[in-house]
N, C-alpha and C positions, 0 to 999 in steps of 0.2 A: 479723533475727529478727522485727521488727515486721511486715515485709512478709509473711512466712510465716504469721504469726498472722492477719492480715487476709485472706489467701488462703484459709485454712481456714474462717474465719467466712463468707466469701462462698460457699464450697462447701456449707456446712451450710445457709445461707439458700436457696440454689438447690434443694437437695434437699427442704427443707420446702415450697417453692413447687410442687414436682412431685408432692406427695402427692395421693392420690385424695380425692374429695369427702367420702366417709363417714369417712375417717381424719382429715380436717381437722375434721369435726364432733365426732368423739370427743375429739380433743385440745382443741378449744375448750370443749366442755362440761365436760371434766375440769378445765380451767384455771379456768373460772367457778365451779364447785363448790368447788374448792380455795381460790379467793380468798374466797368467801363464808364458808367454815369458818375461814379464817385471820382474817378481820375479826371474826367472832363470838367467836373465842377471844381476840383482842386486846381487844375490848370487855369481855368477861367478866373478863379479868385486870385491866384498868383499874378497872372497877366494884368488883371484889373488893378492890383495894388502897385505894380511896378512899371507897367507900360501904357495903360489906358487912362491915366489921370483920374482914377477912382470914380468911375461913372456909377451912379446908383442903380441904373437899370441892369448893368452887367453883374453887379453885386447881388441883386435880387435873383437874377437868373441862375447864378452860380450857387447860391445858397439853396434855391429850390431844387437844383439838380442833386446836390448832396443829400438833402432831406428825402427826396424821392428815391434815391438809390437805396437807402436803408428800408424804406417802405416796400420797394420791390423785392429786396432780399427777404424780408419777413413774410411777404405774401407767397413767395416761391417755396420757402421752407415749410411754412404752415400748410400751404396747399398741397405740397407733395406728401406730407405726413398724413393729412386728412384723407387724401385719395388712397394712400396705402392702407389706412385703417378701414375705409369703406369697401374697397374692392379686393382686398387680400383675403383669401379663404384659409385662415389659420384655424387649427383645431384646438 
């Protein structure tokens, strides 16, 4: 079972290496934006709990930032893969 899982991971890794240049840029940019939003949300949560007297509005904004960061990451990865599938001329 472990061999089968590593084989699948290697297959996924090789497919990501075969992506087009623009698709890699889309995925990298989406990942960076997602990471920035995740860090901002985490910092806002920490600041809210320790320095801002636990304001509910800041808590809502911070949680929304964290949730949206994962959504943006998923959209960037899936969008890059779909664009690669649609526009790549593989035989």
